[in-house]
Residue frames as qw, qx, qy, qz and C-alpha x, y, z in Angstrom:
[[0.595, 0.331, -0.690, 0.246, 3.53, -5.18, -20.02],
 [0.770, -0.607, -0.046, -0.193, 3.39, -7.06, -16.71],
 [0.308, 0.567, -0.667, 0.371, 6.54, -7.12, -14.59],
 [0.858, -0.441, -0.207, -0.159, 7.07, -9.58, -11.74],
 [0.106, 0.577, -0.712, 0.385, 9.39, -10.32, -8.84],
 [0.860, -0.273, -0.383, -0.201, 9.42, -13.30, -6.50],
 [0.204, -0.594, 0.674, -0.390, 10.66, -14.65, -3.20],
 [0.885, -0.059, -0.436, -0.151, 11.21, -18.33, -2.39],
 [0.402, -0.652, 0.568, -0.300, 12.22, -19.54, 1.06],
 [0.252, 0.278, -0.927, -0.018, 13.71, -22.94, 1.77],
 [0.127, 0.113, 0.881, -0.441, 10.95, -23.85, 4.23],
 [0.334, 0.518, 0.584, -0.528, 7.76, -22.25, 3.03],
 [0.531, 0.684, 0.500, 0.011, 5.70, -20.82, 0.24],
 [0.414, 0.115, 0.309, 0.848, 6.75, -18.72, -2.71],
 [0.127, 0.783, 0.339, -0.505, 5.55, -15.14, -3.04],
 [0.419, 0.258, 0.495, 0.717, 5.19, -13.48, -6.44],
 [0.055, 0.694, 0.251, -0.672, 4.46, -9.80, -7.08],
 [0.419, 0.428, 0.582, 0.551, 3.11, -8.33, -10.33],
 [0.068, 0.705, 0.192, -0.679, 2.51, -4.82, -11.66],
 [0.309, 0.154, 0.628, 0.698, 1.49, -3.42, -15.02],
 [0.289, 0.520, 0.230, -0.770, -0.81, -1.07, -16.88],
 [0.665, 0.539, 0.514, -0.048, -2.98, -1.12, -19.95],
 [0.324, -0.021, 0.464, 0.824, -2.12, -0.09, -23.48],
 [0.291, 0.364, 0.103, -0.879, -4.20, 2.79, -24.82],
 [0.153, 0.307, 0.884, 0.318, -7.35, 1.63, -26.63],
 [0.135, -0.461, -0.419, -0.770, -10.65, 3.16, -27.79],
 [0.568, -0.597, -0.083, -0.560, -12.37, 2.65, -24.45],
 [0.371, -0.541, 0.640, -0.401, -11.92, 1.44, -20.89],
 [0.928, -0.005, 0.252, -0.274, -13.56, -1.92, -21.54],
 [0.837, 0.479, -0.226, 0.138, -10.94, -2.85, -24.12],
 [0.163, 0.685, -0.564, 0.431, -8.07, -1.61, -21.94],
 [0.597, -0.413, 0.530, -0.438, -9.29, -3.51, -18.88],
 [0.970, 0.137, 0.124, -0.154, -9.90, -6.72, -20.81],
 [0.677, 0.592, -0.364, 0.242, -6.45, -6.55, -22.41],
 [0.075, -0.649, 0.600, -0.462, -4.69, -5.87, -19.10],
 [0.765, -0.259, 0.460, -0.368, -6.44, -8.78, -17.40],
 [0.940, 0.334, -0.061, -0.024, -5.56, -11.07, -20.31],
 [0.454, 0.648, -0.494, 0.361, -1.89, -10.09, -20.04],
 [0.395, -0.536, 0.560, -0.493, -2.05, -10.58, -16.27],
 [0.929, -0.052, 0.256, -0.261, -3.53, -14.06, -16.66],
 [0.814, 0.491, -0.271, 0.153, -0.78, -14.98, -19.13],
 [0.147, 0.653, -0.577, 0.468, 1.84, -13.82, -16.66],
 [0.686, -0.373, 0.449, -0.434, 0.22, -15.82, -13.86],
 [0.980, 0.164, 0.058, -0.099, 0.28, -18.96, -15.96],
 [0.636, 0.607, -0.375, 0.295, 3.90, -18.41, -16.99],
 [0.053, 0.552, -0.608, 0.568, 4.94, -18.06, -13.36],
 [0.390, -0.125, -0.898, 0.158, 2.99, -20.94, -11.83],
 [0.150, 0.147, 0.495, -0.843, 0.34, -18.70, -10.24],
 [0.148, -0.438, -0.781, -0.419, -3.43, -18.69, -10.48],
 [0.386, -0.609, -0.130, -0.681, -6.53, -17.13, -8.94],
 [0.824, -0.441, -0.354, 0.038, -6.08, -19.59, -6.06],
 [0.672, -0.139, -0.229, 0.690, -2.71, -18.06, -5.11],
 [0.103, 0.592, 0.128, 0.789, -3.92, -14.48, -5.53],
 [0.377, -0.406, -0.588, 0.589, -3.75, -12.68, -2.18],
 [0.026, 0.707, 0.208, -0.676, -4.16, -9.02, -3.14],
 [0.396, 0.415, 0.541, 0.615, -5.30, -7.39, -6.37],
 [0.053, -0.713, -0.250, 0.653, -5.35, -3.57, -6.49],
 [0.443, 0.559, 0.483, 0.508, -6.49, -1.47, -9.43],
 [0.140, -0.506, -0.060, 0.849, -5.75, 2.19, -10.16],
 [0.358, 0.610, 0.666, 0.236, -8.37, 3.77, -12.42],
 [0.216, 0.123, 0.163, 0.955, -8.56, 7.00, -14.39],
 [0.420, -0.233, -0.112, -0.870, -12.33, 7.49, -13.83],
 [0.034, -0.001, -0.957, 0.287, -13.39, 5.19, -11.02],
 [0.446, 0.260, 0.427, -0.742, -16.97, 6.49, -10.77],
 [0.712, 0.429, -0.165, -0.531, -17.69, 5.26, -14.31],
 [0.508, 0.437, -0.737, -0.088, -15.21, 2.38, -14.57],
 [0.258, -0.324, 0.798, -0.437, -15.62, 0.65, -11.22],
 [0.775, 0.123, 0.391, -0.480, -18.87, -1.19, -11.95],
 [0.786, 0.497, -0.310, -0.197, -17.56, -2.58, -15.23],
 [0.271, 0.515, -0.777, 0.241, -14.34, -3.81, -13.62],
 [0.488, -0.207, 0.669, -0.521, -16.31, -5.33, -10.77],
 [0.880, 0.267, 0.088, -0.384, -18.28, -7.40, -13.29],
 [0.632, 0.554, -0.542, 0.018, -15.04, -8.65, -14.85],
 [0.104, 0.438, -0.782, 0.430, -13.75, -9.74, -11.44],
 [0.782, -0.260, 0.097, -0.558, -16.83, -11.63, -10.22],
 [0.980, -0.044, -0.189, -0.042, -15.99, -14.87, -8.46],
 [0.500, 0.473, -0.523, 0.504, -12.45, -13.95, -7.43],
 [0.724, -0.574, -0.374, 0.074, -11.65, -14.79, -3.81],
 [0.562, 0.062, -0.237, 0.790, -8.66, -12.50, -3.27],
 [0.149, -0.730, -0.315, 0.588, -8.71, -9.15, -1.53],
 [0.403, 0.514, 0.430, 0.623, -9.61, -6.62, -4.23],
 [0.167, -0.683, -0.215, 0.678, -9.10, -2.88, -3.98],
 [0.404, 0.615, 0.402, 0.545, -9.94, -0.12, -6.45],
 [0.253, -0.692, -0.174, 0.654, -8.85, 3.49, -6.20],
 [0.441, 0.863, 0.214, 0.121, -9.20, 6.49, -8.47],
 [0.359, -0.725, 0.364, 0.462, -5.55, 7.26, -9.29],
 [0.747, 0.652, -0.038, -0.127, -4.84, 7.60, -13.03],
 [0.835, -0.062, 0.207, 0.506, -1.67, 5.98, -14.34],
 [0.156, -0.743, 0.149, 0.634, 0.83, 8.74, -15.11],
 [0.306, -0.081, 0.722, 0.615, 1.24, 7.35, -18.63],
 [0.454, 0.211, -0.088, -0.861, -2.37, 8.38, -19.42],
 [0.302, -0.117, -0.924, -0.203, -3.50, 4.76, -19.57],
 [0.554, -0.450, -0.175, -0.678, -6.92, 4.14, -18.03],
 [0.883, -0.421, 0.022, -0.208, -6.02, 1.27, -15.68],
 [0.309, 0.537, -0.743, 0.253, -3.03, -0.17, -13.82],
 [0.880, -0.383, -0.185, -0.210, -2.82, -3.15, -11.47],
 [0.021, 0.556, -0.764, 0.326, -0.68, -4.48, -8.66],
 [0.906, -0.186, -0.246, -0.290, -0.95, -8.07, -7.43],
 [0.164, -0.544, 0.766, -0.301, 0.54, -10.16, -4.66],
 [0.880, -0.005, -0.387, -0.274, 0.43, -13.96, -4.82],
 [0.337, -0.502, 0.747, -0.276, 1.29, -16.43, -2.07],
 [0.639, 0.153, -0.687, -0.311, 1.47, -19.93, -3.47],
 [0.497, -0.109, -0.839, 0.195, -0.08, -22.60, -1.29],
 [0.050, 0.037, 0.521, -0.851, -1.87, -20.18, 1.00],
 [0.046, -0.638, -0.764, -0.087, -5.53, -19.90, 1.91],
 [0.030, 0.680, 0.163, 0.714, -7.14, -16.49, 1.78],
 [0.535, -0.758, -0.086, -0.364, -8.25, -16.45, 5.40],
 [0.770, -0.593, 0.230, 0.048, -5.61, -18.50, 7.19],
 [0.490, 0.684, -0.523, 0.137, -1.85, -18.57, 6.73],
 [0.243, 0.360, -0.831, 0.348, 0.24, -21.36, 8.29],
 [0.631, -0.374, -0.603, -0.314, -2.92, -23.05, 9.56],
 [0.664, -0.649, -0.358, 0.096, -3.39, -21.78, 13.07],
 [0.590, -0.168, -0.124, 0.780, -0.17, -19.78, 13.30],
 [0.021, -0.239, 0.022, 0.971, -1.31, -16.55, 11.64],
 [0.277, 0.672, 0.684, 0.058, -4.61, -15.21, 10.50],
 [0.180, -0.097, 0.182, 0.962, -4.75, -12.18, 8.22],
 [0.232, 0.754, 0.585, -0.191, -7.67, -9.83, 7.74],
 [0.239, -0.009, 0.324, 0.915, -7.43, -7.56, 4.74],
 [0.205, 0.706, 0.560, -0.382, -10.25, -5.07, 4.88],
 [0.265, 0.077, 0.463, 0.843, -10.76, -3.55, 1.46],
 [0.254, 0.255, 0.133, -0.924, -13.04, -0.72, 0.53],
 [0.401, 0.011, -0.662, -0.633, -14.86, -2.70, -2.15],
 [0.312, -0.252, -0.910, 0.108, -16.36, -5.00, 0.47],
 [0.113, -0.558, -0.590, 0.572, -18.04, -2.11, 2.28],
 [0.071, 0.085, 0.351, 0.930, -18.90, 0.13, -0.65],
 [0.353, -0.366, -0.364, -0.780, -22.09, 2.19, -0.39],
 [0.416, -0.355, -0.798, 0.253, -22.80, 0.99, 3.14],
 [0.076, -0.326, -0.359, 0.871, -23.47, 4.58, 4.26],
 [0.217, 0.753, 0.617, 0.071, -26.60, 6.54, 3.49],
 [0.361, 0.531, 0.104, 0.760, -24.46, 9.56, 2.63],
 [0.421, -0.871, -0.241, -0.075, -24.83, 11.02, 6.11],
 [0.628, -0.562, 0.142, 0.520, -21.07, 11.36, 6.72],
 [0.497, 0.853, 0.142, 0.070, -19.90, 14.22, 4.55],
 [0.040, 0.927, -0.369, 0.055, -16.42, 15.30, 5.67],
 [0.626, 0.413, -0.631, 0.198, -12.97, 13.75, 5.76],
 [0.168, -0.378, 0.693, -0.590, -12.94, 13.82, 9.57],
 [0.754, -0.036, 0.339, -0.562, -16.25, 11.97, 9.90],
 [0.895, 0.323, -0.238, -0.195, -15.47, 9.45, 7.18],
 [0.402, 0.483, -0.713, 0.312, -12.00, 8.70, 8.56],
 [0.390, -0.277, 0.643, -0.598, -13.47, 8.13, 12.00],
 [0.866, 0.123, 0.133, -0.466, -16.06, 5.81, 10.46],
 [0.726, 0.446, -0.523, -0.017, -13.38, 3.83, 8.60],
 [0.166, 0.386, -0.790, 0.447, -11.41, 3.14, 11.79],
 [0.564, -0.122, 0.500, -0.645, -14.55, 2.42, 13.82],
 [0.886, 0.247, -0.125, -0.373, -15.75, -0.03, 11.18],
 [0.580, 0.432, -0.672, 0.162, -12.35, -1.75, 11.13],
 [0.145, -0.339, 0.731, -0.574, -12.33, -2.02, 14.93],
 [0.762, 0.008, 0.302, -0.573, -15.77, -3.66, 14.96],
 [0.845, 0.357, -0.355, -0.180, -14.69, -6.14, 12.30],
 [0.395, 0.438, -0.735, 0.334, -11.52, -7.09, 14.18],
 [0.411, -0.302, 0.584, -0.632, -13.33, -7.46, 17.49],
 [0.909, 0.084, -0.020, -0.407, -15.30, -10.33, 15.94],
 [0.824, 0.312, -0.435, 0.187, -11.93, -12.11, 15.61],
 [0.714, -0.647, -0.110, 0.243, -10.90, -11.23, 19.19],
 [0.596, 0.105, 0.090, 0.791, -8.48, -8.68, 17.74],
 [0.039, -0.913, -0.260, 0.312, -8.23, -4.89, 17.62],
 [0.471, 0.849, -0.046, 0.235, -6.68, -2.08, 15.59],
 [0.202, -0.890, 0.384, -0.137, -4.13, -1.10, 18.23],
 [0.640, -0.428, 0.636, 0.048, -2.65, -4.60, 18.53],
 [0.714, 0.143, 0.666, 0.163, -3.22, -6.23, 15.17],
 [0.539, 0.822, 0.180, 0.031, -3.42, -3.68, 12.35],
 [0.662, -0.359, 0.274, 0.598, 0.04, -3.36, 10.79],
 [0.238, -0.037, 0.460, 0.855, -0.59, -1.48, 7.55],
 [0.326, 0.723, 0.514, -0.327, -3.14, 1.00, 6.21],
 [0.269, 0.156, 0.449, 0.838, -3.60, 2.78, 2.89],
 [0.109, 0.697, 0.497, -0.505, -5.74, 5.91, 3.13],
 [0.297, 0.310, 0.517, 0.740, -6.98, 7.52, -0.08],
 [0.036, -0.637, -0.396, 0.660, -8.24, 11.08, 0.13],
 [0.361, 0.706, 0.473, 0.384, -10.20, 13.02, -2.46],
 [0.107, 0.879, -0.016, 0.465, -8.76, 16.54, -2.96],
 [0.771, -0.254, -0.374, 0.448, -5.92, 15.81, -0.57],
 [0.291, 0.315, -0.147, 0.891, -4.77, 19.44, -0.45],
 [0.359, -0.426, 0.028, -0.830, -8.02, 20.44, 1.27],
 [0.834, -0.337, -0.193, -0.391, -9.20, 17.25, 3.00],
 [0.676, 0.186, -0.624, 0.345, -6.00, 15.75, 4.43],
 [0.042, -0.365, 0.509, -0.779, -6.14, 17.80, 7.63],
 [0.728, -0.238, 0.072, -0.639, -9.53, 16.35, 8.55],
 [0.930, 0.019, -0.363, -0.051, -8.44, 12.74, 8.15],
 [0.455, 0.336, -0.587, 0.580, -5.24, 13.41, 10.15],
 [0.316, -0.351, 0.403, -0.784, -7.24, 14.84, 13.05],
 [0.876, -0.135, -0.080, -0.456, -9.68, 11.91, 12.94],
 [0.832, 0.162, -0.491, 0.201, -6.85, 9.38, 12.95],
 [0.192, 0.377, -0.558, 0.714, -5.11, 11.21, 15.80],
 [0.556, -0.306, 0.252, -0.731, -8.33, 11.26, 17.81],
 [0.939, -0.039, -0.245, -0.238, -8.97, 7.57, 17.19],
 [0.666, 0.263, -0.560, 0.417, -5.41, 6.68, 18.20],
 [0.133, -0.403, 0.474, -0.771, -5.86, 8.70, 21.39],
 [0.782, -0.222, 0.041, -0.581, -8.99, 6.69, 22.14],
 [0.978, 0.012, -0.205, -0.038, -7.29, 3.30, 21.70],
 [0.653, -0.696, 0.244, 0.173, -4.00, 4.28, 23.32],
 [0.803, 0.302, 0.144, 0.493, -1.61, 4.44, 20.37],
 [0.170, -0.962, 0.095, 0.192, 1.15, 6.96, 21.10],
 [0.492, 0.741, -0.439, 0.128, 4.67, 7.76, 19.90],
 [0.333, -0.574, 0.696, -0.272, 5.91, 6.00, 23.04],
 [0.738, 0.001, 0.670, -0.078, 4.48, 2.64, 21.92],
 [0.290, -0.015, 0.707, 0.645, 3.73, 2.67, 18.19],
 [0.518, 0.425, 0.032, -0.742, 1.47, 3.91, 15.42],
 [0.798, 0.291, 0.528, 0.005, 0.62, 2.06, 12.17],
 [0.306, -0.202, 0.568, 0.737, 2.62, 2.01, 8.95],
 [0.384, 0.706, 0.537, -0.256, 0.52, 3.95, 6.47],
 [0.252, 0.125, 0.419, 0.863, 0.23, 5.76, 3.18],
 [0.184, 0.735, 0.473, -0.449, -2.04, 8.82, 3.05],
 [0.238, -0.128, 0.543, 0.795, -2.35, 9.97, -0.55],
 [0.467, 0.319, -0.058, -0.822, -4.75, 11.52, -3.05],
 [0.016, -0.063, -0.959, -0.277, -7.27, 9.07, -4.46],
 [0.525, -0.040, -0.064, -0.848, -10.93, 9.05, -5.43],
 [0.402, 0.049, 0.861, -0.309, -13.66, 6.58, -4.49],
 [0.042, 0.276, 0.847, 0.453, -16.19, 4.77, -6.64],
 [0.127, -0.804, -0.579, 0.052, -18.92, 6.55, -4.70],
 [0.312, 0.572, 0.018, 0.759, -18.35, 10.27, -5.47],
 [0.442, -0.803, -0.074, -0.392, -19.77, 11.23, -2.07],
 [0.859, -0.410, -0.065, 0.301, -16.90, 9.45, -0.30],
 [0.091, 0.943, -0.301, 0.105, -13.99, 11.73, 0.57],
 [0.164, -0.593, 0.776, -0.140, -11.90, 9.06, 2.32],
 [0.964, -0.007, -0.176, -0.199, -11.46, 5.32, 1.88],
 [0.250, -0.673, 0.684, -0.127, -9.07, 2.99, 3.68],
 [0.880, 0.122, -0.457, -0.038, -7.56, -0.40, 2.98],
 [0.380, -0.687, 0.541, -0.301, -5.94, -2.19, 5.90],
 [0.758, 0.165, -0.630, 0.032, -4.01, -5.35, 6.70],
 [0.519, -0.593, 0.417, -0.454, -4.21, -6.91, 10.18],
 [0.602, 0.193, -0.772, 0.065, -2.51, -10.05, 11.55],
 [0.708, -0.552, 0.248, -0.365, -3.29, -12.14, 14.58],
 [0.991, -0.070, -0.021, 0.110, -1.13, -14.87, 16.08],
 [0.558, 0.583, -0.291, 0.513, 2.08, -12.85, 16.23],
 [0.644, -0.517, -0.283, 0.487, 4.43, -12.38, 19.15],
 [0.047, -0.976, 0.007, 0.212, 5.64, -8.86, 19.92],
 [0.485, -0.535, 0.512, 0.465, 9.18, -9.93, 19.06],
 [0.585, 0.333, 0.628, 0.390, 8.14, -10.55, 15.46],
 [0.222, 0.891, 0.324, 0.226, 7.35, -6.89, 14.84],
 [0.496, -0.330, -0.009, 0.803, 9.95, -4.13, 14.47],
 [0.241, 0.930, 0.266, -0.082, 8.98, -0.56, 13.67],
 [0.664, 0.158, 0.164, 0.712, 11.43, 1.29, 11.45],
 [0.127, -0.906, -0.220, 0.339, 12.38, 4.93, 12.04],
 [0.650, 0.329, 0.152, 0.668, 15.73, 5.83, 10.38],
 [0.215, -0.913, -0.269, 0.218, 15.91, 8.94, 12.55],
 [0.425, -0.434, 0.293, 0.738, 19.17, 10.09, 11.02],
 [0.162, 0.159, 0.628, 0.744, 17.27, 10.54, 7.77],
 [0.283, -0.537, -0.546, -0.578, 13.64, 11.13, 8.68],
 [0.230, -0.312, 0.427, -0.817, 11.83, 12.87, 11.51],
 [0.130, 0.302, 0.887, -0.325, 9.27, 11.31, 13.78],
 [0.036, -0.498, -0.623, -0.602, 5.90, 11.83, 12.09],
 [0.339, -0.753, -0.526, 0.205, 4.52, 13.17, 15.37],
 [0.383, -0.286, -0.005, 0.878, 6.92, 16.12, 15.00],
 [0.115, 0.024, -0.296, -0.948, 4.63, 17.67, 12.40],
 [0.502, 0.055, 0.306, -0.807, 1.32, 16.52, 13.82],
 [0.808, 0.136, -0.375, -0.434, 0.61, 13.26, 12.01],
 [0.569, -0.403, 0.675, -0.240, 0.77, 9.74, 13.39],
 [0.957, 0.256, -0.070, -0.116, 2.06, 6.80, 11.39],
 [0.699, -0.454, 0.444, 0.328, 5.16, 4.64, 11.36],
 [0.215, 0.687, -0.504, -0.478, 7.74, 5.06, 8.60],
 [0.619, 0.273, -0.692, -0.251, 7.92, 1.30, 8.17],
 [0.766, -0.349, 0.424, -0.335, 7.36, -2.08, 9.80],
 [0.361, 0.380, -0.844, -0.110, 9.38, -5.27, 9.56],
 [0.854, -0.205, 0.213, -0.428, 7.63, -8.56, 10.32],
 [0.048, 0.432, -0.899, -0.053, 9.58, -11.77, 10.92],
 [0.888, 0.005, -0.062, -0.457, 7.91, -15.02, 9.91],
 [0.804, -0.344, 0.482, 0.065, 10.86, -17.22, 10.80],
 [0.737, 0.174, 0.494, 0.428, 11.66, -18.20, 7.22],
 [0.335, 0.511, 0.308, 0.729, 11.32, -14.65, 5.84],
 [0.108, -0.464, -0.326, 0.816, 10.93, -11.00, 6.73],
 [0.223, 0.745, 0.518, 0.356, 8.27, -8.73, 5.30],
 [0.242, -0.257, -0.116, 0.929, 8.94, -5.01, 5.07],
 [0.133, 0.808, 0.547, 0.174, 6.02, -2.60, 4.74],
 [0.351, -0.148, -0.022, 0.924, 7.38, 0.86, 3.94],
 [0.164, 0.769, 0.463, -0.410, 4.99, 3.81, 4.21],
 [0.446, 0.812, 0.202, 0.318, 4.65, 6.43, 1.52],
 [0.611, -0.487, 0.032, 0.624, 8.03, 8.16, 1.73],
 [0.347, 0.913, 0.143, 0.157, 8.88, 11.64, 0.45],
 [0.548, 0.431, -0.225, 0.680, 11.86, 14.01, 0.30],
 [0.490, -0.828, -0.063, -0.267, 12.06, 14.85, 4.01],
 [0.384, 0.476, -0.618, 0.493, 14.89, 15.34, 6.50],
 [0.479, -0.239, -0.763, 0.362, 15.24, 14.47, 10.18],
 [0.024, 0.188, 0.363, -0.913, 13.71, 17.83, 11.19],
 [0.350, 0.571, 0.711, -0.214, 10.61, 17.20, 9.11],
 [0.160, 0.666, -0.158, -0.711, 11.50, 19.71, 6.38],
 [0.796, 0.553, 0.245, -0.007, 10.73, 19.29, 2.70],
 [0.458, -0.486, 0.454, 0.590, 14.02, 19.00, 0.83],
 [0.258, -0.051, 0.655, 0.708, 14.75, 20.22, -2.71],
 [0.377, 0.629, 0.409, -0.543, 11.74, 22.40, -3.42],
 [0.549, 0.706, -0.066, -0.441, 10.65, 22.36, -7.07],
 [0.228, 0.569, -0.761, -0.212, 13.31, 19.79, -8.04],
 [0.928, -0.051, 0.043, -0.366, 11.65, 16.42, -8.68],
 [0.777, 0.363, -0.485, 0.171, 14.90, 14.66, -9.58],
 [0.158, 0.415, -0.654, 0.613, 16.63, 15.60, -6.32],
 [0.649, -0.257, 0.312, -0.644, 13.47, 14.81, -4.37],
 [0.955, 0.094, -0.198, -0.198, 13.42, 11.31, -5.87],
 [0.566, 0.407, -0.596, 0.399, 17.11, 10.84, -5.04],
 [0.207, -0.392, 0.561, -0.699, 16.39, 11.82, -1.43],
 [0.862, -0.117, 0.069, -0.489, 13.51, 9.35, -1.31],
 [0.859, 0.245, -0.443, 0.080, 15.92, 6.62, -2.36],
 [0.228, 0.415, -0.637, 0.608, 18.25, 7.58, 0.50],
 [0.513, -0.279, 0.390, -0.712, 15.33, 7.49, 2.95],
 [0.934, 0.038, -0.142, -0.326, 14.03, 4.15, 1.67],
 [0.689, 0.344, -0.575, 0.277, 17.50, 2.67, 1.86],
 [0.033, -0.401, 0.607, -0.685, 17.93, 3.89, 5.46],
 [0.739, -0.178, 0.219, -0.612, 14.59, 2.34, 6.49],
 [0.939, 0.157, -0.285, -0.110, 15.39, -0.99, 4.89],
 [0.479, 0.440, -0.616, 0.445, 18.92, -0.99, 6.36],
 [0.350, -0.418, 0.500, -0.673, 17.56, -0.42, 9.87],
 [0.880, -0.067, 0.224, -0.413, 15.59, -3.65, 9.46],
 [0.582, -0.320, 0.717, 0.211, 18.54, -5.58, 8.06],
 [0.677, 0.502, 0.520, 0.138, 17.53, -5.22, 4.42],
 [0.221, -0.341, 0.343, 0.847, 18.35, -3.16, 1.35],
 [0.496, 0.471, -0.092, -0.723, 16.71, -1.76, -1.77],
 [0.301, 0.272, -0.848, -0.341, 17.61, -5.03, -3.48],
 [0.068, 0.174, 0.944, -0.274, 15.05, -6.77, -1.23],
 [0.427, 0.328, 0.180, -0.823, 12.14, -4.71, -2.57],
 [0.303, 0.187, 0.914, 0.194, 9.46, -6.71, -4.39],
 [0.120, 0.715, 0.614, 0.314, 6.78, -4.13, -5.25],
 [0.212, -0.288, -0.164, 0.920, 6.69, -0.32, -5.36],
 [0.167, 0.805, 0.551, 0.140, 4.05, 2.34, -5.96],
 [0.350, -0.072, 0.042, 0.933, 5.14, 5.79, -7.15],
 [0.068, 0.833, 0.533, -0.131, 2.88, 8.81, -6.68],
 [0.364, 0.100, 0.181, 0.908, 3.40, 12.01, -8.70],
 [0.141, 0.635, 0.334, -0.683, 1.80, 15.42, -8.42],
 [0.433, 0.694, -0.203, -0.538, 2.53, 16.09, -12.09],
 [0.914, 0.165, 0.362, 0.076, 2.64, 13.22, -14.64],
 [0.508, 0.833, -0.194, 0.106, 4.98, 15.34, -16.77],
 [0.233, -0.750, 0.605, -0.134, 7.70, 14.38, -14.26],
 [0.976, -0.035, 0.171, -0.128, 7.41, 10.67, -15.09],
 [0.791, 0.504, -0.233, 0.256, 10.51, 10.43, -17.28],
 [0.072, 0.709, -0.499, 0.494, 12.74, 12.19, -14.74],
 [0.672, -0.427, 0.445, -0.410, 11.49, 10.06, -11.85],
 [0.987, 0.141, 0.042, -0.063, 11.83, 6.83, -13.82],
 [0.560, 0.630, -0.431, 0.322, 15.49, 7.59, -14.56],
 [0.204, -0.580, 0.604, -0.507, 16.21, 7.78, -10.82],
 [0.870, -0.148, 0.294, -0.368, 14.12, 4.69, -10.07],
 [0.927, 0.345, -0.145, 0.035, 15.94, 2.61, -12.66],
 [0.320, 0.663, -0.543, 0.403, 19.28, 3.68, -11.20],
 [0.244, -0.443, 0.653, -0.564, 18.46, 2.52, -7.66],
 [0.813, -0.058, 0.336, -0.472, 15.75, -0.14, -7.72],
 [0.535, -0.111, 0.814, 0.199, 16.28, -3.79, -8.71],
 [0.138, 0.195, -0.603, -0.761, 15.93, -4.18, -12.47],
 [0.226, -0.258, -0.900, -0.270, 13.10, -6.71, -12.10],
 [0.046, 0.291, 0.628, -0.720, 11.10, -4.67, -9.55],
 [0.017, 0.601, 0.687, 0.407, 7.42, -4.32, -10.53],
 [0.092, -0.411, -0.350, 0.837, 6.06, -0.83, -9.98],
 [0.202, 0.740, 0.553, 0.324, 3.36, 1.55, -11.17],
 [0.207, -0.099, -0.094, 0.969, 3.58, 5.33, -11.49],
 [0.027, -0.698, -0.713, -0.063, 0.36, 7.21, -10.72],
 [0.001, -0.492, -0.024, -0.871, -0.98, 10.74, -10.73],
 [0.595, -0.636, -0.491, 0.007, -1.72, 11.19, -7.03],
 [0.074, 0.753, -0.261, 0.600, -0.65, 14.37, -5.21],
 [0.530, -0.089, -0.672, 0.510, 1.11, 13.95, -1.86],
 [0.337, -0.748, -0.547, 0.167, -0.22, 15.47, 1.37],
 [0.215, -0.734, 0.022, 0.644, 2.06, 18.54, 1.15],
 [0.599, 0.789, 0.101, -0.096, 2.00, 20.40, -2.18],
 [0.019, 0.844, -0.518, -0.134, 5.77, 20.92, -2.02],
 [0.525, -0.228, 0.811, 0.117, 6.35, 17.16, -2.24],
 [0.490, 0.465, -0.400, -0.619, 6.36, 16.35, -5.93],
 [0.693, 0.178, -0.678, -0.168, 6.81, 12.60, -5.55],
 [0.575, -0.422, 0.571, -0.407, 6.27, 9.85, -2.96],
 [0.597, 0.242, -0.743, -0.181, 7.08, 6.12, -3.04],
 [0.725, -0.361, 0.439, -0.389, 5.83, 3.18, -0.97],
 [0.434, 0.417, -0.790, -0.121, 7.26, -0.35, -1.05],
 [0.922, -0.284, 0.164, -0.205, 6.93, -3.96, 0.02],
 [0.274, 0.627, -0.728, 0.038, 10.12, -5.92, 0.62],
 [0.962, -0.222, 0.057, -0.147, 10.88, -9.56, 1.43],
 [0.347, 0.620, -0.694, 0.120, 14.14, -11.26, 2.42],
 [0.754, -0.067, -0.650, 0.063, 15.33, -14.42, 4.16],
 [0.396, -0.632, 0.408, -0.527, 15.28, -15.02, 7.91],
 [0.624, 0.069, -0.773, 0.095, 16.25, -17.90, 10.19],
 [0.275, -0.323, 0.527, -0.737, 14.44, -17.18, 13.43],
 [0.028, -0.093, -0.985, 0.142, 12.35, -19.69, 15.40],
 [0.474, 0.275, 0.277, -0.789, 8.94, -18.23, 14.51],
 [0.655, 0.350, 0.670, -0.025, 6.39, -20.21, 12.48],
 [0.243, -0.024, 0.544, 0.803, 6.93, -19.72, 8.71],
 [0.347, 0.165, -0.072, -0.920, 4.42, -17.70, 6.73],
 [0.839, 0.166, 0.070, -0.514, 2.70, -20.70, 5.17]]
C-alpha cells in the first residue's frame, strides 16, 4: 500500500510525498515490479508523474544482489535516486519513499532563485578502485567528492549543504571512524558549534558495492540568504551534539517565502545532557522521540501535524508493533512512513526517527517554484 501526503501553497507549486513497501512474493523481481506498479497508480491518482519526481529512495533487503535489477527497472528516470541496504521491518524485500514537486525542473527551482544539487550514491557507484577500506577514509572521500562537485557550481559544503544522510555498514563498529572523518573535514572547512553544522542522519545501512563501508546522500541549495535558514536545537529537550563528540544539527528550517521546509535529523530517546533515556524500553523511547520531534518543530514555528514524510529505524524488527502504536497516536493519520531494520549509532537506542515537514509562510523570499 502506498500512502501519501501533500502541501499546496497559494503562490507556488504543490509538493506530494509517498511511502510504501512491497507485498511478499516468490522473489525480489516480482516484489519490485508490484511496488513500482502500485507507486505509478498512486502517482496517476494524485496528478504526479516521473516529470514531477524529485527524490526516489529505495530500501532493500539484499542490496548487493537486488541493486542491479532495480537499476534496470529505473532506467531513464531523471529524478535523484538513492538505494540503501536497509530491510523493511515487515520482512518485505523493498520499500520506497518519494518526494514530488509539481511544476519543478530537476536542476533549477524557481528559475534563477534557487538551485538544488542532490548528490546521490548511485551516481558515483564503483568510482573507487577499492583502495579506501575504512569508514574514516571513505567518509573523508565522500565529503571531498561532494566539495569538488559543489565547487563547479561556485558553491561549497560549508555554505550550501543543508542535509546529509550517511549510511554505515556495521554501524556498531564503524560509526566512530565516520564521526572522526566528518569532524576532521568540518575542522578543515571551518564548521564549528559557534556557527553551524549540517542536519544529518547517521544510521546503519549497506551499499551495493560490498567493499563500501560508508555512503552519503546530500542535498545542497544555492541562491539562499542567511535569513532563510534557521537551525533547530530544542536545548530544553536535547543536548548539543558536540557534547558527546559528534557534529550535526538536530534540524534545519528553510523559508521559501510561500512555505517552510523542515529537515529533522535522525532523532532518538535523548535528554538535554546527552543521556540515553529509557534503556531497554522501546515504547518509552518512542514516546520520548515524539517529545523531541515536537520540540524541534515547535522551535521553528511548526508542529507534528506539519510532517509530510518520516523514516523509522529499528534495531529489532520485533519491536515494530509497539513502535507503530506510538507513531499512530502522535503522527498525522495520513503521514507516509517506512519502518526499517537499521540499528542506531548507540546500541542502547532501540529506535530513531527522521522527518521532513512543510507548512505555510508569508515572508518576502522567492517561492520554491
